[in-house]
PQR file of N, CA, C, O and H, with PARSE charges and radii, in Angstrom:
ATOM      1  N   MET A   1       5.716 -30.180  -7.693 -0.4000 1.5000
ATOM      2  CA  MET A   1       5.735 -28.932  -6.959 -0.0000 2.0000
ATOM      3  C   MET A   1       5.015 -27.856  -7.718  0.5500 1.7000
ATOM      4  O   MET A   1       5.228 -27.700  -8.921 -0.5500 1.4000
ATOM      5  N   ALA A   2       4.184 -27.125  -7.062 -0.4000 1.5000
ATOM      6  CA  ALA A   2       3.353 -26.068  -7.645 -0.0000 2.0000
ATOM      7  C   ALA A   2       4.215 -24.793  -7.700  0.5500 1.7000
ATOM      8  O   ALA A   2       4.658 -24.326  -6.651 -0.5500 1.4000
ATOM      9  H   ALA A   2       4.011 -27.252  -6.085  0.4000 1.0000
ATOM     10  N   LEU A   3       4.452 -24.250  -8.821 -0.4000 1.5000
ATOM     11  CA  LEU A   3       5.243 -23.054  -8.996 -0.0000 2.0000
ATOM     12  C   LEU A   3       4.325 -21.877  -9.182  0.5500 1.7000
ATOM     13  O   LEU A   3       3.321 -21.966  -9.888 -0.5500 1.4000
ATOM     14  H   LEU A   3       4.092 -24.630  -9.673  0.4000 1.0000
ATOM     15  N   CYS A   4       4.682 -20.715  -8.518 -0.4000 1.5000
ATOM     16  CA  CYS A   4       3.873 -19.553  -8.619 -0.0000 2.0000
ATOM     17  C   CYS A   4       3.657 -19.124 -10.073  0.5500 1.7000
ATOM     18  O   CYS A   4       2.581 -18.632 -10.414 -0.5500 1.4000
ATOM     19  H   CYS A   4       5.498 -20.643  -7.944  0.4000 1.0000
ATOM     20  N   GLU A   5       4.714 -19.313 -10.974 -0.4000 1.5000
ATOM     21  CA  GLU A   5       4.507 -18.800 -12.346 -0.0000 2.0000
ATOM     22  C   GLU A   5       3.416 -19.541 -13.041  0.5500 1.7000
ATOM     23  O   GLU A   5       2.944 -19.036 -14.060 -0.5500 1.4000
ATOM     24  H   GLU A   5       5.587 -19.713 -10.696  0.4000 1.0000
ATOM     25  N   THR A   6       2.956 -20.703 -12.597 -0.4000 1.5000
ATOM     26  CA  THR A   6       1.937 -21.415 -13.273 -0.0000 2.0000
ATOM     27  C   THR A   6       0.548 -21.271 -12.536  0.5500 1.7000
ATOM     28  O   THR A   6      -0.437 -21.891 -12.938 -0.5500 1.4000
ATOM     29  H   THR A   6       3.339 -21.113 -11.770  0.4000 1.0000
ATOM     30  N   CYS A   7       0.507 -20.483 -11.512 -0.4000 1.5000
ATOM     31  CA  CYS A   7      -0.659 -20.337 -10.723 -0.0000 2.0000
ATOM     32  C   CYS A   7      -1.614 -19.228 -11.290  0.5500 1.7000
ATOM     33  O   CYS A   7      -1.136 -18.196 -11.761 -0.5500 1.4000
ATOM     34  H   CYS A   7       1.307 -19.980 -11.185  0.4000 1.0000
ATOM     35  N   SER A   8      -2.890 -19.434 -11.243 -0.4000 1.5000
ATOM     36  CA  SER A   8      -3.798 -18.376 -11.834 -0.0000 2.0000
ATOM     37  C   SER A   8      -3.930 -17.207 -10.905  0.5500 1.7000
ATOM     38  O   SER A   8      -4.535 -16.208 -11.295 -0.5500 1.4000
ATOM     39  H   SER A   8      -3.279 -20.272 -10.860  0.4000 1.0000
ATOM     40  N   TYR A   9      -3.411 -17.257  -9.712 -0.4000 1.5000
ATOM     41  CA  TYR A   9      -3.470 -16.132  -8.768 -0.0000 2.0000
ATOM     42  C   TYR A   9      -2.279 -15.224  -8.907  0.5500 1.7000
ATOM     43  O   TYR A   9      -2.280 -14.149  -8.307 -0.5500 1.4000
ATOM     44  H   TYR A   9      -2.919 -18.069  -9.395  0.4000 1.0000
ATOM     45  N   TYR A  10      -1.232 -15.595  -9.683 -0.4000 1.5000
ATOM     46  CA  TYR A  10      -0.002 -14.922  -9.884 -0.0000 2.0000
ATOM     47  C   TYR A  10      -0.118 -14.022 -11.130  0.5500 1.7000
ATOM     48  O   TYR A  10      -0.357 -14.520 -12.230 -0.5500 1.4000
ATOM     49  H   TYR A  10      -1.231 -16.468 -10.171  0.4000 1.0000
ATOM     50  N   TYR A  11       0.059 -12.636 -10.953 -0.4000 1.5000
ATOM     51  CA  TYR A  11       0.016 -11.854 -12.050 -0.0000 2.0000
ATOM     52  C   TYR A  11       0.861 -10.602 -11.929  0.5500 1.7000
ATOM     53  O   TYR A  11       1.285 -10.245 -10.830 -0.5500 1.4000
ATOM     54  H   TYR A  11       0.253 -12.231 -10.060  0.4000 1.0000
ATOM     55  N   TYR A  12       1.109  -9.942 -13.024 -0.4000 1.5000
ATOM     56  CA  TYR A  12       1.930  -8.769 -13.026 -0.0000 2.0000
ATOM     57  C   TYR A  12       1.168  -7.533 -12.581  0.5500 1.7000
ATOM     58  O   TYR A  12       0.132  -7.199 -13.156 -0.5500 1.4000
ATOM     59  H   TYR A  12       0.765 -10.233 -13.917  0.4000 1.0000
ATOM     60  N   ASP A  13       1.659  -6.874 -11.590 -0.4000 1.5000
ATOM     61  CA  ASP A  13       0.941  -5.606 -11.061 -0.0000 2.0000
ATOM     62  C   ASP A  13       1.762  -4.398 -11.591  0.5500 1.7000
ATOM     63  O   ASP A  13       2.909  -4.216 -11.184 -0.5500 1.4000
ATOM     64  H   ASP A  13       2.501  -7.145 -11.123  0.4000 1.0000
ATOM     65  N   GLU A  14       1.206  -3.611 -12.456 -0.4000 1.5000
ATOM     66  CA  GLU A  14       1.898  -2.581 -13.088 -0.0000 2.0000
ATOM     67  C   GLU A  14       2.195  -1.465 -11.962  0.5500 1.7000
ATOM     68  O   GLU A  14       3.222  -0.790 -12.033 -0.5500 1.4000
ATOM     69  H   GLU A  14       0.274  -3.758 -12.787  0.4000 1.0000
ATOM     70  N   GLU A  15       1.330  -1.306 -10.996 -0.4000 1.5000
ATOM     71  CA  GLU A  15       1.539  -0.288  -9.983 -0.0000 2.0000
ATOM     72  C   GLU A  15       2.826  -0.589  -9.161  0.5500 1.7000
ATOM     73  O   GLU A  15       3.606   0.318  -8.868 -0.5500 1.4000
ATOM     74  H   GLU A  15       0.496  -1.855 -10.937  0.4000 1.0000
ATOM     75  N   TYR A  16       3.020  -1.809  -8.815 -0.4000 1.5000
ATOM     76  CA  TYR A  16       4.221  -2.217  -8.071 -0.0000 2.0000
ATOM     77  C   TYR A  16       5.390  -2.622  -8.983  0.5500 1.7000
ATOM     78  O   TYR A  16       6.503  -2.820  -8.496 -0.5500 1.4000
ATOM     79  H   TYR A  16       2.386  -2.546  -9.053  0.4000 1.0000
ATOM     80  N   ASP A  17       5.157  -2.746 -10.281 -0.4000 1.5000
ATOM     81  CA  ASP A  17       6.104  -3.205 -11.278 -0.0000 2.0000
ATOM     82  C   ASP A  17       6.799  -4.505 -10.924  0.5500 1.7000
ATOM     83  O   ASP A  17       8.014  -4.648 -11.057 -0.5500 1.4000
ATOM     84  H   ASP A  17       4.252  -2.585 -10.676  0.4000 1.0000
ATOM     85  N   GLU A  18       5.957  -5.483 -10.451 -0.4000 1.5000
ATOM     86  CA  GLU A  18       6.438  -6.797 -10.189 -0.0000 2.0000
ATOM     87  C   GLU A  18       5.275  -7.781 -10.142  0.5500 1.7000
ATOM     88  O   GLU A  18       4.106  -7.395 -10.127 -0.5500 1.4000
ATOM     89  H   GLU A  18       4.969  -5.368 -10.343  0.4000 1.0000
ATOM     90  N   TYR A  19       5.623  -9.027 -10.121 -0.4000 1.5000
ATOM     91  CA  TYR A  19       4.561 -10.107 -10.019 -0.0000 2.0000
ATOM     92  C   TYR A  19       4.176 -10.262  -8.572  0.5500 1.7000
ATOM     93  O   TYR A  19       5.021 -10.160  -7.683 -0.5500 1.4000
ATOM     94  H   TYR A  19       6.572  -9.340 -10.134  0.4000 1.0000
ATOM     95  N   VAL A  20       2.913 -10.507  -8.331 -0.4000 1.5000
ATOM     96  CA  VAL A  20       2.333 -10.623  -7.002 -0.0000 2.0000
ATOM     97  C   VAL A  20       1.263 -11.761  -6.962  0.5500 1.7000
ATOM     98  O   VAL A  20       0.607 -12.055  -7.961 -0.5500 1.4000
ATOM     99  H   VAL A  20       2.227 -10.591  -9.054  0.4000 1.0000
ATOM    100  N   CYS A  21       1.130 -12.339  -5.844 -0.4000 1.5000
ATOM    101  CA  CYS A  21       0.072 -13.390  -5.607 -0.0000 2.0000
ATOM    102  C   CYS A  21      -1.167 -12.707  -5.090  0.5500 1.7000
ATOM    103  O   CYS A  21      -1.111 -11.932  -4.136 -0.5500 1.4000
ATOM    104  H   CYS A  21       1.662 -12.100  -5.032  0.4000 1.0000
ATOM    105  N   ASP A  22      -2.378 -13.018  -5.773 -0.4000 1.5000
ATOM    106  CA  ASP A  22      -3.591 -12.270  -5.538 -0.0000 2.0000
ATOM    107  C   ASP A  22      -4.583 -13.211  -4.741  0.5500 1.7000
ATOM    108  O   ASP A  22      -5.793 -13.172  -4.961 -0.5500 1.4000
ATOM    109  H   ASP A  22      -2.423 -13.648  -6.549  0.4000 1.0000
ATOM    110  N   VAL A  23      -4.049 -14.008  -3.860 -0.4000 1.5000
ATOM    111  CA  VAL A  23      -4.927 -14.915  -3.042 -0.0000 2.0000
ATOM    112  C   VAL A  23      -5.364 -14.060  -1.809  0.5500 1.7000
ATOM    113  O   VAL A  23      -4.549 -13.424  -1.142 -0.5500 1.4000
ATOM    114  H   VAL A  23      -3.065 -14.039  -3.682  0.4000 1.0000
ATOM    115  N   TYR A  24      -6.622 -14.085  -1.566 -0.4000 1.5000
ATOM    116  CA  TYR A  24      -7.126 -13.398  -0.407 -0.0000 2.0000
ATOM    117  C   TYR A  24      -6.971 -14.289   0.852  0.5500 1.7000
ATOM    118  O   TYR A  24      -7.596 -15.343   0.977 -0.5500 1.4000
ATOM    119  H   TYR A  24      -7.285 -14.602  -2.108  0.4000 1.0000
ATOM    120  N   MET A  25      -6.081 -13.799   1.802 -0.4000 1.5000
ATOM    121  CA  MET A  25      -5.872 -14.479   2.968 -0.0000 2.0000
ATOM    122  C   MET A  25      -6.055 -13.496   4.136  0.5500 1.7000
ATOM    123  O   MET A  25      -5.550 -12.376   4.067 -0.5500 1.4000
ATOM    124  H   MET A  25      -5.573 -12.944   1.700  0.4000 1.0000
ATOM    125  N   ASP A  26      -6.775 -13.892   5.216 -0.4000 1.5000
ATOM    126  CA  ASP A  26      -6.826 -13.032   6.350 -0.0000 2.0000
ATOM    127  C   ASP A  26      -5.561 -13.300   7.265  0.5500 1.7000
ATOM    128  O   ASP A  26      -4.712 -14.129   6.935 -0.5500 1.4000
ATOM    129  H   ASP A  26      -7.186 -14.802   5.272  0.4000 1.0000
ATOM    130  N   GLU A  27      -5.485 -12.638   8.307 -0.4000 1.5000
ATOM    131  CA  GLU A  27      -4.422 -12.807   9.305 -0.0000 2.0000
ATOM    132  C   GLU A  27      -4.211 -14.223   9.771  0.5500 1.7000
ATOM    133  O   GLU A  27      -3.088 -14.724   9.813 -0.5500 1.4000
ATOM    134  H   GLU A  27      -6.174 -11.966   8.575  0.4000 1.0000
ATOM    135  N   ASP A  28      -5.309 -14.861  10.121 -0.4000 1.5000
ATOM    136  CA  ASP A  28      -5.250 -16.236  10.549 -0.0000 2.0000
ATOM    137  C   ASP A  28      -4.714 -17.209   9.497  0.5500 1.7000
ATOM    138  O   ASP A  28      -3.873 -18.062   9.783 -0.5500 1.4000
ATOM    139  H   ASP A  28      -6.222 -14.454  10.087  0.4000 1.0000
ATOM    140  N   ASP A  29      -5.236 -17.052   8.244 -0.4000 1.5000
ATOM    141  CA  ASP A  29      -4.729 -17.850   7.197 -0.0000 2.0000
ATOM    142  C   ASP A  29      -3.248 -17.686   6.926  0.5500 1.7000
ATOM    143  O   ASP A  29      -2.542 -18.662   6.671 -0.5500 1.4000
ATOM    144  H   ASP A  29      -5.919 -16.359   8.011  0.4000 1.0000
ATOM    145  N   MET A  30      -2.774 -16.437   6.982 -0.4000 1.5000
ATOM    146  CA  MET A  30      -1.370 -16.158   6.750 -0.0000 2.0000
ATOM    147  C   MET A  30      -0.518 -16.763   7.824  0.5500 1.7000
ATOM    148  O   MET A  30       0.550 -17.298   7.528 -0.5500 1.4000
ATOM    149  H   MET A  30      -3.347 -15.644   7.189  0.4000 1.0000
ATOM    150  N   SER A  31      -0.934 -16.701   9.024 -0.4000 1.5000
ATOM    151  CA  SER A  31      -0.207 -17.293  10.145 -0.0000 2.0000
ATOM    152  C   SER A  31      -0.144 -18.773  10.036  0.5500 1.7000
ATOM    153  O   SER A  31       0.907 -19.378  10.249 -0.5500 1.4000
ATOM    154  H   SER A  31      -1.802 -16.267   9.265  0.4000 1.0000
ATOM    155  N   ARG A  32      -1.254 -19.365   9.707 -0.4000 1.5000
ATOM    156  CA  ARG A  32      -1.308 -20.847   9.551 -0.0000 2.0000
ATOM    157  C   ARG A  32      -0.330 -21.270   8.430  0.5500 1.7000
ATOM    158  O   ARG A  32       0.420 -22.231   8.604 -0.5500 1.4000
ATOM    159  H   ARG A  32      -2.107 -18.873   9.534  0.4000 1.0000
ATOM    160  N   LEU A  33      -0.333 -20.586   7.324 -0.4000 1.5000
ATOM    161  CA  LEU A  33       0.553 -20.889   6.228 -0.0000 2.0000
ATOM    162  C   LEU A  33       2.066 -20.756   6.626  0.5500 1.7000
ATOM    163  O   LEU A  33       2.902 -21.592   6.283 -0.5500 1.4000
ATOM    164  H   LEU A  33      -0.943 -19.806   7.182  0.4000 1.0000
ATOM    165  N   ALA A  34       2.340 -19.702   7.334 -0.4000 1.5000
ATOM    166  CA  ALA A  34       3.718 -19.414   7.709 -0.0000 2.0000
ATOM    167  C   ALA A  34       4.321 -20.478   8.683  0.5500 1.7000
ATOM    168  O   ALA A  34       5.506 -20.803   8.606 -0.5500 1.4000
ATOM    169  H   ALA A  34       1.661 -19.023   7.613  0.4000 1.0000
ATOM    170  N   TYR A  35       3.463 -21.007   9.600 -0.4000 1.5000
ATOM    171  CA  TYR A  35       4.004 -21.912  10.642 -0.0000 2.0000
ATOM    172  C   TYR A  35       3.566 -23.277  10.443  0.5500 1.7000
ATOM    173  O   TYR A  35       3.790 -24.081  11.348 -0.5500 1.4000
ATOM    174  H   TYR A  35       2.501 -20.743   9.663  0.4000 1.0000
ATOM    175  N   SER A  36       2.955 -23.668   9.355 -0.4000 1.5000
ATOM    176  CA  SER A  36       2.419 -24.999   9.141 -0.0000 2.0000
ATOM    177  C   SER A  36       3.449 -25.961   8.597  0.5500 1.7000
ATOM    178  O   SER A  36       3.334 -27.160   8.850 -0.5500 1.4000
ATOM    179  H   SER A  36       2.774 -23.015   8.620  0.4000 1.0000
ATOM    180  N   GLY A  37       4.417 -25.523   7.888 -0.4000 1.5000
ATOM    181  CA  GLY A  37       5.415 -26.486   7.308 -0.0000 2.0000
ATOM    182  C   GLY A  37       4.921 -26.956   5.845  0.5500 1.7000
ATOM    183  O   GLY A  37       5.419 -27.958   5.331 -0.5500 1.4000
ATOM    184  H   GLY A  37       4.511 -24.549   7.682  0.4000 1.0000
ATOM    185  N   TYR A  38       4.036 -26.286   5.266 -0.4000 1.5000
ATOM    186  CA  TYR A  38       3.602 -26.639   3.907 -0.0000 2.0000
ATOM    187  C   TYR A  38       4.808 -26.645   3.003  0.5500 1.7000
ATOM    188  O   TYR A  38       5.633 -25.733   3.054 -0.5500 1.4000
ATOM    189  H   TYR A  38       3.632 -25.472   5.683  0.4000 1.0000
ATOM    190  N   LYS A  39       4.922 -27.671   2.170 -0.4000 1.5000
ATOM    191  CA  LYS A  39       6.006 -27.639   1.218 -0.0000 2.0000
ATOM    192  C   LYS A  39       5.548 -27.012  -0.141  0.5500 1.7000
ATOM    193  O   LYS A  39       6.348 -26.565  -0.962 -0.5500 1.4000
ATOM    194  H   LYS A  39       4.252 -28.413   2.128  0.4000 1.0000
ATOM    195  N   GLU A  40       4.229 -27.018  -0.302 -0.4000 1.5000
ATOM    196  CA  GLU A  40       3.529 -26.458  -1.472 -0.0000 2.0000
ATOM    197  C   GLU A  40       2.477 -25.522  -1.049  0.5500 1.7000
ATOM    198  O   GLU A  40       1.920 -25.699   0.034 -0.5500 1.4000
ATOM    199  H   GLU A  40       3.579 -27.381   0.365  0.4000 1.0000
ATOM    200  N   CYS A  41       2.162 -24.551  -1.804 -0.4000 1.5000
ATOM    201  CA  CYS A  41       1.047 -23.607  -1.548 -0.0000 2.0000
ATOM    202  C   CYS A  41      -0.279 -24.291  -1.557  0.5500 1.7000
ATOM    203  O   CYS A  41      -0.615 -24.894  -2.576 -0.5500 1.4000
ATOM    204  H   CYS A  41       2.615 -24.407  -2.685  0.4000 1.0000
ATOM    205  N   PRO A  42      -1.030 -24.254  -0.561 -0.5600 1.5000
ATOM    206  CA  PRO A  42      -2.329 -24.882  -0.565  0.2800 2.0000
ATOM    207  C   PRO A  42      -3.407 -24.134  -1.388  0.5500 1.7000
ATOM    208  O   PRO A  42      -4.483 -24.669  -1.656 -0.5500 1.4000
ATOM    209  N   TYR A  43      -3.084 -22.881  -1.780 -0.4000 1.5000
ATOM    210  CA  TYR A  43      -3.957 -22.121  -2.658 -0.0000 2.0000
ATOM    211  C   TYR A  43      -3.657 -22.200  -4.075  0.5500 1.7000
ATOM    212  O   TYR A  43      -4.386 -21.592  -4.860 -0.5500 1.4000
ATOM    213  H   TYR A  43      -2.210 -22.447  -1.563  0.4000 1.0000
ATOM    214  N   TRP A  44      -2.656 -22.886  -4.501 -0.4000 1.5000
ATOM    215  CA  TRP A  44      -2.280 -23.007  -5.872 -0.0000 2.0000
ATOM    216  C   TRP A  44      -3.428 -23.471  -6.768  0.5500 1.7000
ATOM    217  O   TRP A  44      -4.145 -24.405  -6.408 -0.5500 1.4000
ATOM    218  H   TRP A  44      -2.064 -23.380  -3.864  0.4000 1.0000
ATOM    219  N   ARG A  45      -3.610 -22.864  -7.882 -0.4000 1.5000
ATOM    220  CA  ARG A  45      -4.657 -23.284  -8.794 -0.0000 2.0000
ATOM    221  C   ARG A  45      -4.063 -23.155 -10.195  0.5500 1.7000
ATOM    222  O   ARG A  45      -3.465 -22.145 -10.565 -0.5500 1.4000
ATOM    223  H   ARG A  45      -3.028 -22.105  -8.175  0.4000 1.0000
ATOM    224  N   ASP A  46      -4.262 -24.234 -10.950 -0.4000 1.5000
ATOM    225  CA  ASP A  46      -3.682 -24.253 -12.313 -0.0000 2.0000
ATOM    226  C   ASP A  46      -4.143 -23.108 -13.149  0.5500 1.7000
ATOM    227  O   ASP A  46      -5.342 -22.872 -13.294 -0.5500 1.4000
ATOM    228  H   ASP A  46      -4.747 -25.054 -10.649  0.4000 1.0000
ATOM    229  N   GLY A  47      -3.130 -22.337 -13.743 -0.4000 1.5000
ATOM    230  CA  GLY A  47      -3.530 -21.119 -14.496 -0.0000 2.0000
ATOM    231  C   GLY A  47      -3.683 -21.393 -16.027  0.5500 1.7000
ATOM    232  O   GLY A  47      -3.866 -20.491 -16.845 -0.5500 1.4000
ATOM    233  H   GLY A  47      -2.155 -22.528 -13.625  0.4000 1.0000
ATOM    234  N   ASP A  48      -3.589 -22.757 -16.351 -0.4000 1.5000
ATOM    235  CA  ASP A  48      -3.720 -23.102 -17.769 -0.0000 2.0000
ATOM    236  C   ASP A  48      -5.193 -23.061 -18.178  0.5500 1.7000
ATOM    237  O   ASP A  48      -5.957 -23.981 -17.884 -0.5500 1.4000
ATOM    238  H   ASP A  48      -3.440 -23.490 -15.687  0.4000 1.0000
ATOM    239  N   GLU A  49      -5.583 -21.972 -18.864 -0.4000 1.5000
ATOM    240  CA  GLU A  49      -6.988 -21.811 -19.252 -0.0000 2.0000
ATOM    241  C   GLU A  49      -7.349 -22.767 -20.298  0.5500 1.7000
ATOM    242  O   GLU A  49      -8.551 -22.997 -20.427 -0.5500 1.4000
ATOM    243  H   GLU A  49      -4.963 -21.225 -19.102  0.4000 1.0000
ATOM    244  N   TYR A  50      -6.495 -23.385 -21.094 -0.4000 1.5000
ATOM    245  CA  TYR A  50      -6.825 -24.257 -22.128 -0.0000 2.0000
ATOM    246  C   TYR A  50      -6.766 -25.726 -21.816  0.5500 1.7000
ATOM    247  O   TYR A  50      -6.968 -26.577 -22.683 -0.5500 1.4000
ATOM    248  H   TYR A  50      -5.518 -23.198 -20.990  0.4000 1.0000
ATOM    249  N   LYS A  51      -6.480 -26.020 -20.531 -0.4000 1.5000
ATOM    250  CA  LYS A  51      -6.350 -27.382 -20.121 -0.0000 2.0000
ATOM    251  C   LYS A  51      -7.693 -28.168 -20.350  0.5500 1.7000
ATOM    252  O   LYS A  51      -7.685 -29.296 -20.843 -0.5500 1.4000
ATOM    253  H   LYS A  51      -6.316 -25.329 -19.826  0.4000 1.0000
ATOM    254  N   VAL A  52      -8.776 -27.565 -19.994 -0.4000 1.5000
ATOM    255  CA  VAL A  52     -10.155 -28.142 -20.129 -0.0000 2.0000
ATOM    256  C   VAL A  52     -10.431 -28.393 -21.628  0.5500 1.7000
ATOM    257  O   VAL A  52     -10.960 -29.433 -22.021 -0.5500 1.4000
ATOM    258  H   VAL A  52      -8.783 -26.648 -19.593  0.4000 1.0000
ATOM    259  N   VAL A  53     -10.081 -27.473 -22.375 -0.4000 1.5000
ATOM    260  CA  VAL A  53     -10.362 -27.595 -23.853 -0.0000 2.0000
ATOM    261  C   VAL A  53      -9.559 -28.711 -24.454  0.5500 1.7000
ATOM    262  O   VAL A  53     -10.083 -29.510 -25.231 -0.5500 1.4000
ATOM    263  H   VAL A  53      -9.652 -26.629 -22.055  0.4000 1.0000
ATOM    264  N   ARG A  54      -8.268 -28.778 -24.100 -0.4000 1.5000
ATOM    265  CA  ARG A  54      -7.439 -29.871 -24.583 -0.0000 2.0000
ATOM    266  C   ARG A  54      -7.971 -31.275 -24.162  0.5500 1.7000
ATOM    267  O   ARG A  54      -7.942 -32.256 -24.905 -0.5500 1.4000
ATOM    268  H   ARG A  54      -7.842 -28.128 -23.470  0.4000 1.0000
ATOM    269  N   HIS A  55      -8.445 -31.267 -22.928 -0.4000 1.5000
ATOM    270  CA  HIS A  55      -8.980 -32.541 -22.379 -0.0000 2.0000
ATOM    271  C   HIS A  55     -10.274 -32.997 -23.106  0.5500 1.7000
ATOM    272  O   HIS A  55     -10.571 -34.189 -23.183 -0.5500 1.4000
ATOM    273  H   HIS A  55      -8.469 -30.470 -22.324  0.4000 1.0000
ATOM    274  N   GLN A  56     -11.038 -31.999 -23.642 -0.4000 1.5000
ATOM    275  CA  GLN A  56     -12.286 -32.398 -24.296 -0.0000 2.0000
ATOM    276  C   GLN A  56     -12.089 -32.996 -25.693  0.5500 1.7000
ATOM    277  O   GLN A  56     -12.928 -33.744 -26.196 -0.5500 1.4000
ATOM    278  H   GLN A  56     -10.797 -31.031 -23.580  0.4000 1.0000
ATOM    279  N   ASN A  57     -10.928 -32.635 -26.315 -0.4000 1.5000
ATOM    280  CA  ASN A  57     -10.616 -33.196 -27.637 -0.0000 2.0000
ATOM    281  C   ASN A  57     -10.253 -34.658 -27.601  0.5500 1.7000
ATOM    282  O   ASN A  57      -9.970 -35.250 -28.642 -0.5500 1.4000
ATOM    283  H   ASN A  57     -10.246 -32.028 -25.906  0.4000 1.0000
TER
END
């Protein structure tokens, strides 16, 4: 399961004083996501910046 806390789009917004998802979705994308029955977010991207470096060693 892809957790928001590990996603590279999830960050702390000081203006709102909370964590937010920064994926750009238009109205159609949002509607598709809300009514599609996804169990995991299709936009999730691994936020581990060092994953590639560890893989190279």
